[in-house]
N, C-alpha and C positions, 0 to 999 in steps of 0.2 A: 521807774528804774531805780534800782537801789544803788547804793554807793559802790559796791563791788563791780557791778556792770559798768558804771561810769568810769571807774578806774581802769578796767580792762579795755574799754573803748578808747580811752586816752592813750594807753600804752600801745594799742594797735595803731592809732594815728601817728604817734611819735615814731614807732618802728617803721611805718611806711615812709614818713618824711625823711628819716635818717637813711633808709635804703635808697630813696629817690635822690638824695643829695650825693651819696656815694657813687651811684650810677652816673649821675650828671658830671661829677668830678672826673670819673674815669673816661667818659666820652670827651670831655674837654681836654684832658691830657693826651688822648689819642689824636684829637684834631690838631693840637699844637705840634705834636710829633710829626704828623703828616705834612703840615705846612712847612716845617723845618726841612723835611726830607725833600720836598719839592724845591725849596730854595737852594739846597745843596746840589740837587741835580741840575738846576739851571746854572749855577756857578760852575759846575763841572763841564757843562757844554761850552761855556765861554772860555774856560781854561783850555779845552781841547781845540777850539777855534784858534786861540792864541798860539798854541803849540804847533798847530798845522801851519799857520802863517810863518812862524819862526823857521820851521824845517824847510818849507817850500822856498822861502826867500833865500835861505842859505844855499839851497840847491841851485837856484837861479843865478845867484851871485857867483858861485863856484864855476858854473858852466860859462858864464860871461867871461870870467878870467881865463878859463881853459881854452875858450874859442877866440882869444886875442881881442877882447873888448869890442865886440860889434855894436853898432847902433841899434840893430834889430836882432833879437835872439829868438830862435825857434827852440821850443822846449817841450819835452814829453815828461810831464809830472806824474807821480804815482801817489796813491793815497791808500791807507789801510781801510779795508772794508770792515765796517763795524759788526756785520753779521757773521762773516766767515773768518775774519782775522787775516785775510790774505791781501797782498798788495794788488790794487787794481789800477790800470792805466787811465788817466784822465785824457780828455781830447788834447791833441797836440796844439800848442798855442805859439803865437809870435808876439813877443813883447818888445816895445820900444824902450830902450834903456837910457838912464841918465849917464853922464860922464863918469860918475862914481860907481856905476854898475847895478842900479836898482830900477825896477819897473817905473816908468813915467806915468803920472796921472795929472790931468789938467782940468777935470770937471767931475761933477757928481756921477755922471754916466760912466766915466772912466773908472771911478771907484767901484761902482756896481759890477762892471765887467771884470775888473781885476779880482774882486772878491770871488766871483764865479770861477775864474780861471785858477786861482790859488786854492780855494777850498773845494771846488768841484761841485758846488750846489749854489742855488740862488740865495741871496741874503734873506733869511727868515729865521724865526726863533720861536718854536713851540707855541704858536698861537698868540704870541705877544707882538706888539708893534716893534719893528726894527727898521732902521733907515740908514742911509749913507749921506754924508754931507762932504763938500769940498770947501775947506776954509784954510786960509793961510798956507797954501801949498801942501795941505795934508788931507788925508781921507779920515773922516770920523764915522765909525760904524757904531750906531747906538742901539742897544737892546733895552727896551722900555723898563725904566725904574730898576735896572740891574747893573749895567756896565757900559762903558764906551771903550772901543778899541781904536787906536790912532795909528795910521800908517804914515810915516814920513819918508818920502822918496829921496830926500837929500842924504839921510843917513841909512836908509834901508831898515829903519827900526819899526817895530810894532809894539806899542805899549797898551796897557789896559788900566782903566780907572774904574773902581767900583763906585756905584752911586748910592 
């Protein structure tokens, strides 16, 4: 092999290595973008759950006041259908209310039932672990490594904390 062939061979290898690095960099950037998009979508789901809770609790509290503060309140809640954009009726529910007008919870099971009644679906989150706990007279709804939503029946508040 002469010097010219060796030089040409080295250029070819260098060109291939540079091309490979550029392609690898582009793939890496696309992967990072994809992961960020997934994280943003998960955060959006938690935001929507929180907003649903706020809206439904406001409705329940308003009905409780309008119906002269009963101990048990029968409610027909509605939720926006994500596919059609129309309001759909959830199953009619009967809620035991606190003296301040918010749904009562006294166990983990009550938290899970209230979630289903308020949101209209069982507590789950896109293949990730999600769970409910009842601690210090509050419901803690945890979405694995993402967020915790806390329902306090004393104030009727729902708060969210990002993990």
